[in-house]
C-alpha positions as CSV (number, residue, x, y, z in Angstrom):
1,M,12.2,14.4,-94.5
2,R,13.7,17.6,-92.2
3,V,13.0,18.2,-88.8
4,N,12.8,20.7,-86.7
5,L,15.0,19.8,-83.9
6,G,13.8,23.1,-81.8
7,Y,10.1,22.3,-82.4
8,L,11.0,18.4,-81.1
9,F,12.6,20.0,-77.7
10,I,9.7,22.1,-77.4
11,I,7.1,19.2,-77.3
12,M,9.7,17.2,-74.9
13,S,10.1,19.7,-72.5
14,N,6.1,20.4,-72.0
15,T,5.5,16.6,-72.6
16,T,5.2,15.5,-68.2
17,P,6.1,11.3,-67.9
18,P,2.5,10.1,-66.6
19,H,4.4,8.3,-64.0
20,N,5.4,11.2,-62.2
21,N,2.1,11.9,-60.5
22,Q,1.5,8.4,-59.3
23,Q,4.7,8.4,-57.5
24,S,4.0,12.0,-55.9
25,H,0.8,10.1,-54.6
26,D,2.9,7.1,-53.2
27,T,5.1,8.5,-50.8
28,W,5.5,6.8,-47.6
29,Y,4.6,9.3,-45.4
30,T,1.2,9.7,-47.2
31,N,0.1,6.3,-46.9
32,P,-2.5,5.7,-44.0
33,L,-1.2,2.3,-43.1
34,M,2.7,3.3,-42.2
35,L,1.2,6.4,-40.1
36,I,-1.3,3.5,-38.2
37,F,2.0,1.7,-37.7
38,V,5.0,4.1,-37.4
39,I,2.6,6.6,-34.8
40,G,-0.4,4.8,-34.0
41,L,0.9,1.5,-32.8
42,P,3.8,3.2,-30.4
43,A,1.1,6.1,-29.5
44,F,-1.3,2.8,-28.3
45,V,1.6,1.7,-26.8
46,V,2.4,4.7,-24.4
47,I,-1.2,5.1,-23.5
48,A,-1.7,1.5,-22.6
49,C,1.4,1.7,-20.3
50,I,0.6,5.2,-18.4
51,F,-2.8,3.5,-17.6
52,F,-2.0,0.5,-16.1
53,V,0.8,2.1,-14.1
54,F,-1.8,4.7,-12.8
55,Y,-4.2,1.8,-12.1
56,S,-1.5,-0.5,-10.3
57,I,-0.7,2.5,-7.7
58,K,-4.3,3.9,-7.3
59,I,-5.9,0.4,-6.8
60,Q,-3.7,-1.5,-4.7
61,D,-4.1,-5.4,-3.8
62,A,-5.8,-5.9,-0.4
63,T,-3.8,-7.1,2.3
64,V,-4.4,-10.3,3.8
65,R,-6.0,-10.3,7.5
66,D,-4.0,-12.3,10.2
67,D,-2.5,-12.2,12.9
68,W,1.3,-10.7,11.9
69,Y,4.5,-8.6,14.0
70,M,7.5,-7.7,12.9
71,D,10.7,-8.6,14.6
72,G,13.1,-6.0,13.3
73,K,12.6,-6.5,9.6
74,T,11.5,-9.6,9.3
75,L,7.7,-10.2,9.1
76,Y,6.5,-13.0,11.8
77,Q,2.9,-14.9,11.7
78,D,1.0,-15.2,15.1
79,A,-0.4,-18.5,15.9
80,S,-1.1,-18.5,19.4
81,R,-4.9,-17.6,19.5
82,D,-5.3,-20.7,17.4
83,Q,-2.8,-22.4,19.6
84,L,-4.7,-21.5,22.7
85,A,-8.4,-22.4,21.0
86,Y,-7.0,-26.0,20.3
87,D,-5.9,-25.9,23.9
88,L,-8.9,-25.2,25.6
89,G,-11.0,-27.3,22.9
90,V,-13.3,-24.6,22.4
91,S,-15.3,-25.3,18.8
92,G,-18.8,-23.7,18.2
93,V,-21.6,-23.1,14.8
94,M,-22.6,-20.0,13.7
95,R,-26.1,-19.5,11.9
96,L,-26.8,-17.1,9.6
97,N,-30.5,-16.2,8.8
98,K,-31.0,-13.5,6.4
99,S,-33.9,-11.0,7.5
100,G,-34.4,-8.3,4.4
101,D,-31.0,-6.6,3.8
102,S,-29.4,-7.6,7.0
103,T,-28.5,-11.1,8.4
104,Q,-29.7,-12.3,11.8
105,V,-26.1,-14.1,13.4
106,V,-26.7,-16.8,15.9
107,F,-23.4,-18.4,17.5
108,E,-23.0,-21.3,19.8
109,L,-20.0,-21.4,21.8
110,N,-19.1,-25.2,22.7
111,Y,-16.4,-26.3,25.2
112,P,-15.5,-30.0,25.9
113,K,-17.5,-31.8,28.0
114,E,-15.1,-32.4,30.7
115,S,-15.0,-28.6,31.0
116,L,-18.4,-28.3,31.3
117,A,-18.9,-31.2,33.7
118,S,-15.9,-29.9,35.8
119,G,-16.8,-26.3,35.6
120,K,-12.8,-25.5,34.2
121,L,-11.4,-24.9,31.3
122,S,-8.0,-27.5,30.8
123,D,-5.7,-24.7,32.4
124,G,-7.5,-25.3,35.8
125,T,-9.4,-21.8,35.2
126,P,-13.0,-21.7,35.6
127,L,-15.4,-21.9,32.6
128,N,-17.4,-19.2,32.0
129,Y,-18.8,-17.4,28.6
130,P,-17.6,-14.0,27.6
131,K,-20.1,-11.4,27.6
132,T,-19.1,-10.4,24.1
133,L,-17.3,-12.0,20.9
134,S,-15.5,-10.5,17.8
135,V,-16.5,-11.8,14.4
136,S,-14.9,-10.8,11.1
137,I,-16.3,-11.8,8.1
138,S,-13.7,-11.3,5.1
139,H,-13.7,-11.5,1.6
140,A,-10.8,-13.5,-0.2
141,T,-10.0,-10.8,-2.3
142,D,-12.2,-7.7,-2.0
143,K,-11.8,-5.6,0.6
144,S,-14.4,-3.3,0.6
145,K,-16.7,-6.3,1.3
146,D,-15.2,-7.6,4.9
147,R,-17.3,-6.9,7.4
148,D,-16.6,-6.9,11.3
149,F,-19.3,-6.7,14.2
150,V,-19.5,-7.9,17.7
151,I,-22.2,-10.5,18.9
152,T,-23.7,-10.6,22.4
153,H,-24.3,-13.3,25.1
154,Q,-27.6,-14.0,25.3
155,T,-28.6,-17.3,27.0
156,A,-26.5,-20.3,27.9
157,N,-24.3,-20.7,24.8
158,R,-25.7,-18.6,22.6
159,Y,-24.6,-15.3,21.0
160,T,-26.3,-13.0,18.7
161,G,-25.8,-10.4,16.6
162,K,-26.8,-8.8,13.1
163,V,-24.7,-7.9,9.7
164,V,-25.3,-6.7,6.4
165,L,-23.2,-8.8,4.0
166,D,-22.9,-8.5,0.1
167,A,-25.3,-11.1,-1.6
168,T,-22.6,-11.9,-4.5
169,P,-21.3,-15.5,-4.0
170,A,-18.0,-15.5,-2.9
171,K,-15.5,-17.0,-0.6
172,Y,-14.7,-15.5,2.9
173,Y,-12.6,-16.1,5.6
174,L,-14.6,-16.1,8.6
175,Q,-13.4,-15.4,12.2
176,V,-14.3,-15.7,15.8
177,S,-12.2,-14.3,18.6
178,N,-12.3,-13.6,22.3
179,A,-10.3,-10.4,23.3
180,G,-11.0,-11.1,27.2
181,T,-8.7,-13.4,29.5
182,H,-8.3,-16.3,27.4
183,N,-7.7,-14.8,23.9
184,W,-8.4,-17.2,21.7
185,R,-9.8,-17.2,17.6
186,L,-11.8,-19.6,15.7
187,L,-10.9,-19.8,11.7
188,Q,-13.2,-21.3,9.3
189,P,-12.6,-20.4,5.5
190,E,-16.4,-20.9,3.6
191,N,-18.2,-20.3,0.2
192,L,-21.4,-17.7,1.6
193,P,-24.4,-17.2,1.6
194,K,-24.9,-20.6,3.2
195,N,-26.6,-20.9,6.6
196,N,-24.6,-23.2,9.3
197,I,-20.9,-23.1,9.4
198,V,-18.9,-25.1,11.8
199,F,-15.8,-23.6,13.2
200,L,-13.5,-26.3,14.5
201,P,-9.8,-25.4,16.5
202,L,-6.8,-26.4,14.1
203,T,-5.8,-30.0,14.2
204,S,-1.7,-28.6,13.2
205,F,-1.3,-28.3,17.0
206,N,-1.8,-32.0,17.8
207,A,1.5,-33.4,18.4
208,T,0.5,-36.9,18.3
209,Q,-1.5,-36.6,14.8
210,N,1.2,-34.6,13.2
211,N,4.5,-37.2,13.9
212,L,5.1,-39.6,11.7
213,P,4.9,-43.6,12.9
214,D,8.0,-45.5,13.6
215,Q,8.5,-47.8,10.1
216,R,11.6,-48.9,11.0
217,D,10.7,-52.4,12.4
218,K,8.7,-52.7,8.7
219,R,12.0,-51.8,7.0
220,P,13.6,-55.2,5.2
221,S,16.7,-56.4,7.4
222,S,20.3,-56.8,5.8
223,A,20.1,-60.2,5.7
224,T,17.0,-60.3,4.2
225,S,17.9,-58.0,1.5
226,Q,21.0,-60.1,1.1
227,N,18.9,-63.3,0.9
228,A,16.4,-61.6,-1.2
229,G,19.5,-60.7,-3.8
230,K,20.8,-64.1,-4.0
């Protein structure tokens, strides 16, 4: 049998392998999964980084409210007002009564019995009740919920005032202070809302309480230790 080579060449040249079209559709850059991993994920990371950088600059952490002072480049905490409150022996009870949107604040300032009996404070100055006291109610994390106001002396040891507090239960740091001749303050952390809050001076200034007891007489002597070893 004779085969026409020219005719066979034409047929072979006009015939396209069936897998070529399939290969053209399977190139890597046309695969949607490659687009997601090669372009999508890096783009998402860049956008997320930009967002968190903007968020950290725009919404900064609230500064801790307390008595601080700078000496050169060193930051110190001033505890002189807390020390004075302990030395004078002042304490107090705050009562919070919610009425509508506002809260009625009643504070009872208490002096030691010795000072009330003698009419003098522990430093020898006459005992008197300041006309006003400053109150700071600071939220633990959100400074927009901080409240600063003044309570006024009414009768005896009672002070009153009004404030609008956030209704969401949270931890607060409460401070009652006197900016007069005796510049003292009382601090108390508390979870609000609460009706009654007791303020006591810090016991960290009690030198007797903070001193460790002498345990030398309770230690075993060297002779006792040697006998126990035998």
